[in-house]
C-alpha atoms as an extended CHARMM CRD file, in Angstrom:
* protein
*
       200  EXT
         1         1  MET       CA            125.0700000000      108.7400000000       32.7750000000  PROA      1               0.0000000000
         2         2  SER       CA            124.4470000000      105.0000000000       33.0900000000  PROA      2               0.0000000000
         3         3  SER       CA            123.5010000000      103.7460000000       36.5670000000  PROA      3               0.0000000000
         4         4  ALA       CA            127.3300000000      102.0410000000       36.3680000000  PROA      4               0.0000000000
         5         5  ILE       CA            128.8920000000      104.8180000000       35.7030000000  PROA      5               0.0000000000
         6         6  ARG       CA            127.3790000000      106.6340000000       38.4470000000  PROA      6               0.0000000000
         7         7  HSD       CA            128.6550000000      104.1490000000       40.9240000000  PROA      7               0.0000000000
         8         8  ASP       CA            131.8350000000      103.6830000000       39.7790000000  PROA      8               0.0000000000
         9         9  LEU       CA            131.8270000000      107.3340000000       40.2940000000  PROA      9               0.0000000000
        10        10  ASN       CA            131.0610000000      106.9400000000       43.7000000000  PROA      10              0.0000000000
        11        11  ALA       CA            133.3800000000      104.2180000000       44.6150000000  PROA      11              0.0000000000
        12        12  LEU       CA            136.2550000000      106.5760000000       43.3090000000  PROA      12              0.0000000000
        13        13  LEU       CA            134.9320000000      110.0670000000       44.9880000000  PROA      13              0.0000000000
        14        14  GLY       CA            134.9780000000      107.4040000000       48.1570000000  PROA      14              0.0000000000
        15        15  SER       CA            138.3350000000      106.5170000000       47.3570000000  PROA      15              0.0000000000
        16        16  ARG       CA            139.8810000000      109.7340000000       46.5860000000  PROA      16              0.0000000000
        17        17  ILE       CA            138.3140000000      111.4930000000       49.9760000000  PROA      17              0.0000000000
        18        18  CYS       CA            140.1080000000      108.7420000000       51.9850000000  PROA      18              0.0000000000
        19        19  HSD       CA            143.0190000000      109.0880000000       49.9850000000  PROA      19              0.0000000000
        20        20  ASP       CA            143.3060000000      112.8870000000       50.8590000000  PROA      20              0.0000000000
        21        21  LEU       CA            142.3800000000      112.2890000000       54.3300000000  PROA      21              0.0000000000
        22        22  ILE       CA            145.0650000000      110.2480000000       55.3150000000  PROA      22              0.0000000000
        23        23  SER       CA            147.7120000000      113.1520000000       54.2350000000  PROA      23              0.0000000000
        24        24  PRO       CA            146.6960000000      115.4740000000       57.0750000000  PROA      24              0.0000000000
        25        25  LEU       CA            145.5280000000      113.1710000000       59.4480000000  PROA      25              0.0000000000
        26        26  GLY       CA            149.4120000000      111.7670000000       59.0460000000  PROA      26              0.0000000000
        27        27  ALA       CA            150.9220000000      115.1760000000       59.7900000000  PROA      27              0.0000000000
        28        28  ILE       CA            148.8190000000      115.3730000000       62.8330000000  PROA      28              0.0000000000
        29        29  GLY       CA            150.1870000000      112.3350000000       64.3820000000  PROA      29              0.0000000000
        30        30  ASN       CA            153.4040000000      113.2640000000       63.6170000000  PROA      30              0.0000000000
        31        31  GLY       CA            153.0220000000      116.6400000000       65.1060000000  PROA      31              0.0000000000
        32        32  VAL       CA            151.7510000000      114.6390000000       68.3050000000  PROA      32              0.0000000000
        33        33  GLU       CA            154.8220000000      112.6230000000       68.3210000000  PROA      33              0.0000000000
        34        34  LEU       CA            157.1830000000      115.6290000000       68.0320000000  PROA      34              0.0000000000
        35        35  LEU       CA            155.4110000000      116.8230000000       70.9990000000  PROA      35              0.0000000000
        36        36  ALA       CA            155.8060000000      113.8130000000       73.0670000000  PROA      36              0.0000000000
        37        37  MET       CA            159.5540000000      114.1810000000       72.3950000000  PROA      37              0.0000000000
        38        38  SER       CA            159.4300000000      117.4550000000       73.5420000000  PROA      38              0.0000000000
        39        39  GLY       CA            158.8150000000      116.4800000000       77.2480000000  PROA      39              0.0000000000
        40        40  ILE       CA            155.2730000000      116.7840000000       77.1360000000  PROA      40              0.0000000000
        41        41  THR       CA            153.4900000000      113.2620000000       77.0220000000  PROA      41              0.0000000000
        42        42  GLY       CA            151.9130000000      113.4370000000       80.0350000000  PROA      42              0.0000000000
        43        43  ALA       CA            149.3630000000      116.4860000000       79.1280000000  PROA      43              0.0000000000
        44        44  PRO       CA            145.8900000000      115.0750000000       79.0050000000  PROA      44              0.0000000000
        45        45  GLU       CA            145.4200000000      117.6300000000       75.5150000000  PROA      45              0.0000000000
        46        46  ILE       CA            148.1960000000      115.5810000000       74.1320000000  PROA      46              0.0000000000
        47        47  ALA       CA            146.6420000000      111.9770000000       74.8910000000  PROA      47              0.0000000000
        48        48  LEU       CA            143.1910000000      113.3010000000       73.5860000000  PROA      48              0.0000000000
        49        49  ILE       CA            144.6900000000      114.1550000000       70.5580000000  PROA      49              0.0000000000
        50        50  SER       CA            146.7490000000      111.4310000000       69.9660000000  PROA      50              0.0000000000
        51        51  GLU       CA            143.9400000000      108.8160000000       70.8260000000  PROA      51              0.0000000000
        52        52  SER       CA            141.8050000000      111.1750000000       68.1510000000  PROA      52              0.0000000000
        53        53  VAL       CA            144.2920000000      110.9510000000       65.2510000000  PROA      53              0.0000000000
        54        54  GLU       CA            144.6510000000      106.9350000000       65.8290000000  PROA      54              0.0000000000
        55        55  ASN       CA            140.4780000000      106.8910000000       65.6530000000  PROA      55              0.0000000000
        56        56  ALA       CA            140.2410000000      108.3040000000       62.2710000000  PROA      56              0.0000000000
        57        57  ASN       CA            142.6450000000      106.6760000000       60.9160000000  PROA      57              0.0000000000
        58        58  ALA       CA            141.8690000000      103.2470000000       61.5060000000  PROA      58              0.0000000000
        59        59  ARG       CA            138.1610000000      104.8630000000       60.1770000000  PROA      59              0.0000000000
        60        60  ILE       CA            139.4510000000      106.2180000000       57.1640000000  PROA      60              0.0000000000
        61        61  ARG       CA            141.5150000000      103.1580000000       56.0080000000  PROA      61              0.0000000000
        62        62  PHE       CA            138.1700000000      100.7310000000       57.0590000000  PROA      62              0.0000000000
        63        63  PHE       CA            135.8800000000      103.4280000000       54.7090000000  PROA      63              0.0000000000
        64        64  ARG       CA            138.8850000000      103.3190000000       51.7750000000  PROA      64              0.0000000000
        65        65  VAL       CA            138.2040000000       99.5920000000       51.2330000000  PROA      65              0.0000000000
        66        66  ALA       CA            134.4470000000       99.7760000000       52.2550000000  PROA      66              0.0000000000
        67        67  PHE       CA            133.6770000000      102.9220000000       50.1240000000  PROA      67              0.0000000000
        68        68  GLY       CA            136.7360000000      103.0920000000       47.3920000000  PROA      68              0.0000000000
        69        69  ALA       CA            137.5540000000      101.7320000000       44.3350000000  PROA      69              0.0000000000
        70        70  ALA       CA            137.8820000000       97.6010000000       43.5560000000  PROA      70              0.0000000000
        71        71  SER       CA            139.4940000000       96.9240000000       40.5450000000  PROA      71              0.0000000000
        72        72  SER       CA            139.1510000000       93.4240000000       38.8370000000  PROA      72              0.0000000000
        73        73  GLY       CA            141.8050000000       91.1890000000       39.9230000000  PROA      73              0.0000000000
        74        74  GLN       CA            143.1600000000       93.2500000000       42.7300000000  PROA      74              0.0000000000
        75        75  GLN       CA            143.8290000000       91.7450000000       45.7800000000  PROA      75              0.0000000000
        76        76  ILE       CA            144.0310000000       92.4640000000       49.4310000000  PROA      76              0.0000000000
        77        77  GLY       CA            146.8880000000       91.5130000000       52.1920000000  PROA      77              0.0000000000
        78        78  ARG       CA            145.5210000000       89.5760000000       55.1500000000  PROA      78              0.0000000000
        79        79  GLY       CA            147.8180000000       91.3910000000       57.6030000000  PROA      79              0.0000000000
        80        80  GLU       CA            146.2400000000       94.8140000000       56.4030000000  PROA      80              0.0000000000
        81        81  VAL       CA            142.7250000000       93.0890000000       56.3050000000  PROA      81              0.0000000000
        82        82  ALA       CA            143.8940000000       92.2670000000       60.1250000000  PROA      82              0.0000000000
        83        83  ALA       CA            145.3970000000       95.7360000000       61.0370000000  PROA      83              0.0000000000
        84        84  ILE       CA            142.4910000000       97.6260000000       59.8530000000  PROA      84              0.0000000000
        85        85  LEU       CA            140.2720000000       95.1200000000       62.2440000000  PROA      85              0.0000000000
        86        86  ARG       CA            142.2340000000       95.5820000000       65.2940000000  PROA      86              0.0000000000
        87        87  ASP       CA            142.9950000000       99.2230000000       65.3940000000  PROA      87              0.0000000000
        88        88  MET       CA            139.1380000000      100.6500000000       64.1580000000  PROA      88              0.0000000000
        89        89  THR       CA            137.7730000000       98.0230000000       67.3320000000  PROA      89              0.0000000000
        90        90  LYS       CA            140.5670000000       99.1760000000       70.0010000000  PROA      90              0.0000000000
        91        91  GLY       CA            139.0670000000      100.0510000000       72.6370000000  PROA      91              0.0000000000
        92        92  GLY       CA            135.4530000000       99.5220000000       71.5640000000  PROA      92              0.0000000000
        93        93  ARG       CA            132.6670000000       97.2990000000       72.5470000000  PROA      93              0.0000000000
        94        94  LEU       CA            132.7820000000       95.3410000000       69.2990000000  PROA      94              0.0000000000
        95        95  GLU       CA            134.9130000000       92.5130000000       67.8190000000  PROA      95              0.0000000000
        96        96  ILE       CA            135.4850000000       90.9690000000       64.8530000000  PROA      96              0.0000000000
        97        97  ASP       CA            137.1530000000       87.6840000000       64.3810000000  PROA      97              0.0000000000
        98        98  TRP       CA            138.7790000000       87.7350000000       60.8590000000  PROA      98              0.0000000000
        99        99  GLN       CA            139.3670000000       84.2260000000       60.6200000000  PROA      99              0.0000000000
       100       100  PRO       CA            140.4130000000       84.3520000000       56.8200000000  PROA      100             0.0000000000
       101       101  LYS       CA            144.0080000000       83.1150000000       56.5050000000  PROA      101             0.0000000000
       102       102  ASP       CA            144.8500000000       84.1590000000       53.1430000000  PROA      102             0.0000000000
       103       103  ASP       CA            145.0510000000       87.4300000000       50.7840000000  PROA      103             0.0000000000
       104       104  LEU       CA            141.5110000000       88.2440000000       49.0850000000  PROA      104             0.0000000000
       105       105  PRO       CA            140.0690000000       89.6390000000       46.3340000000  PROA      105             0.0000000000
       106       106  ARG       CA            139.3980000000       93.3470000000       47.2290000000  PROA      106             0.0000000000
       107       107  ALA       CA            136.0060000000       93.4200000000       45.7040000000  PROA      107             0.0000000000
       108       108  ASP       CA            134.7290000000       90.6110000000       48.3070000000  PROA      108             0.0000000000
       109       109  VAL       CA            136.7730000000       92.3860000000       51.1190000000  PROA      109             0.0000000000
       110       110  LYS       CA            135.4470000000       95.2070000000       49.8390000000  PROA      110             0.0000000000
       111       111  LEU       CA            131.5630000000       93.4780000000       50.2660000000  PROA      111             0.0000000000
       112       112  ALA       CA            132.3070000000       91.9760000000       53.5380000000  PROA      112             0.0000000000
       113       113  PHE       CA            133.5720000000       95.6650000000       55.1540000000  PROA      113             0.0000000000
       114       114  LEU       CA            130.1720000000       96.9710000000       53.5740000000  PROA      114             0.0000000000
       115       115  LEU       CA            128.4160000000       93.9500000000       55.7400000000  PROA      115             0.0000000000
       116       116  LEU       CA            130.6100000000       94.4900000000       58.7290000000  PROA      116             0.0000000000
       117       117  GLN       CA            129.1340000000       98.0280000000       58.6850000000  PROA      117             0.0000000000
       118       118  CYS       CA            125.7310000000       97.1000000000       58.4740000000  PROA      118             0.0000000000
       119       119  LEU       CA            125.9710000000       94.7470000000       61.3130000000  PROA      119             0.0000000000
       120       120  GLU       CA            127.7410000000       97.4500000000       63.5770000000  PROA      120             0.0000000000
       121       121  THR       CA            124.4210000000       99.3460000000       62.8480000000  PROA      121             0.0000000000
       122       122  SER       CA            122.5470000000       96.6990000000       64.5470000000  PROA      122             0.0000000000
       123       123  MET       CA            124.8560000000       96.3910000000       67.5740000000  PROA      123             0.0000000000
       124       124  PRO       CA            125.2260000000       99.5640000000       69.0060000000  PROA      124             0.0000000000
       125       125  TRP       CA            125.5530000000       98.1060000000       72.2220000000  PROA      125             0.0000000000
       126       126  GLY       CA            128.8720000000       95.7100000000       70.7800000000  PROA      126             0.0000000000
       127       127  GLY       CA            128.9220000000       92.3740000000       70.8230000000  PROA      127             0.0000000000
       128       128  ARG       CA            131.0900000000       89.4840000000       68.3670000000  PROA      128             0.0000000000
       129       129  ILE       CA            131.2780000000       89.3480000000       64.6710000000  PROA      129             0.0000000000
       130       130  THR       CA            132.9670000000       86.2760000000       63.1100000000  PROA      130             0.0000000000
       131       131  VAL       CA            134.2430000000       86.2180000000       59.4970000000  PROA      131             0.0000000000
       132       132  VAL       CA            134.7390000000       82.9620000000       58.1450000000  PROA      132             0.0000000000
       133       133  ILE       CA            134.9700000000       81.4020000000       54.4690000000  PROA      133             0.0000000000
       134       134  ASP       CA            134.2020000000       77.8230000000       53.4280000000  PROA      134             0.0000000000
       135       135  LYS       CA            133.3530000000       76.0130000000       50.7200000000  PROA      135             0.0000000000
       136       136  ALA       CA            130.6720000000       77.3890000000       50.7580000000  PROA      136             0.0000000000
       137       137  GLY       CA            131.4100000000       81.2190000000       50.7060000000  PROA      137             0.0000000000
       138       138  TRP       CA            131.5140000000       83.5660000000       53.0280000000  PROA      138             0.0000000000
       139       139  HSD       CA            129.7950000000       83.5750000000       56.2080000000  PROA      139             0.0000000000
       140       140  VAL       CA            129.6440000000       86.9530000000       58.2600000000  PROA      140             0.0000000000
       141       141  LEU       CA            127.8100000000       86.6320000000       61.6470000000  PROA      141             0.0000000000
       142       142  GLY       CA            127.1630000000       89.4590000000       64.1280000000  PROA      142             0.0000000000
       143       143  ALA       CA            125.9870000000       87.8350000000       67.4620000000  PROA      143             0.0000000000
       144       144  ALA       CA            125.3630000000       90.1580000000       70.7730000000  PROA      144             0.0000000000
       145       145  GLU       CA            123.3650000000       89.8240000000       73.9030000000  PROA      145             0.0000000000
       146       146  LYS       CA            121.1650000000       93.1520000000       72.6240000000  PROA      146             0.0000000000
       147       147  MET       CA            120.6930000000       94.1420000000       69.4640000000  PROA      147             0.0000000000
       148       148  LYS       CA            119.3090000000       97.0320000000       67.0370000000  PROA      148             0.0000000000
       149       149  ILE       CA            117.5540000000       94.9940000000       63.9610000000  PROA      149             0.0000000000
       150       150  ASP       CA            115.9720000000       97.0740000000       61.3010000000  PROA      150             0.0000000000
       151       151  PRO       CA            114.0520000000       94.6700000000       58.5910000000  PROA      151             0.0000000000
       152       152  ALA       CA            113.4590000000       97.2350000000       56.3720000000  PROA      152             0.0000000000
       153       153  LEU       CA            117.0940000000       98.1470000000       56.2530000000  PROA      153             0.0000000000
       154       154  TRP       CA            118.2080000000       94.6550000000       55.4990000000  PROA      154             0.0000000000
       155       155  ASP       CA            115.5070000000       94.5180000000       52.6800000000  PROA      155             0.0000000000
       156       156  ILE       CA            117.8750000000       97.0870000000       51.0850000000  PROA      156             0.0000000000
       157       157  VAL       CA            121.1080000000       94.8510000000       51.1460000000  PROA      157             0.0000000000
       158       158  ILE       CA            118.9390000000       91.7990000000       49.5670000000  PROA      158             0.0000000000
       159       159  ASP       CA            116.5260000000       93.3540000000       47.3980000000  PROA      159             0.0000000000
       160       160  PRO       CA            118.1350000000       96.5940000000       45.2490000000  PROA      160             0.0000000000
       161       161  ASN       CA            114.2770000000       97.4600000000       44.4680000000  PROA      161             0.0000000000
       162       162  ALA       CA            113.7190000000       98.0750000000       48.4430000000  PROA      162             0.0000000000
       163       163  THR       CA            112.2740000000      101.7360000000       48.9460000000  PROA      163             0.0000000000
       164       164  LEU       CA            113.1550000000      103.1660000000       52.0810000000  PROA      164             0.0000000000
       165       165  GLU       CA            113.9230000000      106.5820000000       52.6060000000  PROA      165             0.0000000000
       166       166  LEU       CA            117.9010000000      106.7620000000       53.8020000000  PROA      166             0.0000000000
       167       167  THR       CA            120.0110000000      108.6150000000       56.2310000000  PROA      167             0.0000000000
       168       168  SER       CA            123.5920000000      109.1230000000       55.8230000000  PROA      168             0.0000000000
       169       169  ALA       CA            123.9550000000      106.7440000000       58.8030000000  PROA      169             0.0000000000
       170       170  HSD       CA            122.4190000000      104.1350000000       56.3690000000  PROA      170             0.0000000000
       171       171  VAL       CA            124.1530000000      104.7880000000       53.1100000000  PROA      171             0.0000000000
       172       172  HSD       CA            126.0510000000      101.5770000000       53.8810000000  PROA      172             0.0000000000
       173       173  PHE       CA            123.2200000000       99.2140000000       53.1440000000  PROA      173             0.0000000000
       174       174  ALA       CA            121.9770000000      100.5290000000       49.7230000000  PROA      174             0.0000000000
       175       175  LEU       CA            125.5520000000      100.1780000000       48.8570000000  PROA      175             0.0000000000
       176       176  VAL       CA            125.7270000000       96.3600000000       49.5320000000  PROA      176             0.0000000000
       177       177  PRO       CA            123.7390000000       95.3480000000       46.1650000000  PROA      177             0.0000000000
       178       178  ASP       CA            125.9990000000       96.8980000000       43.5040000000  PROA      178             0.0000000000
       179       179  ALA       CA            129.1430000000       96.0390000000       45.7990000000  PROA      179             0.0000000000
       180       180  ALA       CA            127.3670000000       92.4980000000       45.7570000000  PROA      180             0.0000000000
       181       181  ARG       CA            126.7100000000       92.0940000000       41.8190000000  PROA      181             0.0000000000
       182       182  ARG       CA            130.5150000000       93.7150000000       40.8780000000  PROA      182             0.0000000000
       183       183  ALA       CA            132.0990000000       91.0540000000       42.8330000000  PROA      183             0.0000000000
       184       184  GLY       CA            130.1410000000       88.3670000000       41.3470000000  PROA      184             0.0000000000
       185       185  ARG       CA            128.0910000000       87.1300000000       44.4390000000  PROA      185             0.0000000000
       186       186  SER       CA            124.7290000000       86.9330000000       45.8870000000  PROA      186             0.0000000000
       187       187  VAL       CA            124.0460000000       88.0790000000       49.8710000000  PROA      187             0.0000000000
       188       188  ALA       CA            121.4700000000       85.9300000000       51.6800000000  PROA      188             0.0000000000
       189       189  ILE       CA            120.5770000000       87.4710000000       55.2070000000  PROA      189             0.0000000000
       190       190  GLU       CA            119.3770000000       85.5870000000       58.1600000000  PROA      190             0.0000000000
       191       191  LEU       CA            117.8440000000       87.4820000000       60.9450000000  PROA      191             0.0000000000
       192       192  LYS       CA            117.3580000000       86.3530000000       64.1590000000  PROA      192             0.0000000000
       193       193  ASP       CA            116.5040000000       87.6450000000       67.6710000000  PROA      193             0.0000000000
       194       194  ALA       CA            120.1290000000       88.2420000000       68.8960000000  PROA      194             0.0000000000
       195       195  ALA       CA            121.8670000000       87.2960000000       65.5090000000  PROA      195             0.0000000000
       196       196  VAL       CA            122.1970000000       88.2340000000       62.0630000000  PROA      196             0.0000000000
       197       197  ALA       CA            123.8660000000       85.7660000000       59.5780000000  PROA      197             0.0000000000
       198       198  ALA       CA            124.9430000000       87.3030000000       56.3210000000  PROA      198             0.0000000000
       199       199  ARG       CA            126.2140000000       85.1740000000       53.3810000000  PROA      199             0.0000000000
       200       200  PHE       CA            127.3910000000       85.5250000000       49.9130000000  PROA      200             0.0000000000
């Protein structure tokens, strides 16, 4: 089996897992709403369950784009992207300023989402990520007062032949080169003390 086919299967597997998890999470959310209608909204247990379901739903929707399949010609709406990022960062220390206004190729958004996750790894104490598209292409900039940048991880983003033993917490770095190839893009990275800039 070729490497390309394996990567396709990985994306389809990501889509399938996210698809199958959305339904039970939705059912739990509906259950919480029914409990709220019964008049026990003030219970801390209900609030905790509700918040946890919201966070899980936001993450699954993000993963569905970042790790799922992106067919050629498939678009994703600006409103959907904005909602995913808003819900995912709600109440957190990370702020994402998604500036593109138009619907965009899903393959490009998939690549951007993977880079967002790479930046999130480098910004464990929070900060601000700005996503811009101009005539030169996509620009994804993460900046914070304090960052945790591992150059070896970022080498994987720009060099598919880079060797580094990865943990599951860093798998998104390894997925960027293939996502970029499938989108017909080339990724460039600039590392600074308090910022990481990605272009494609």
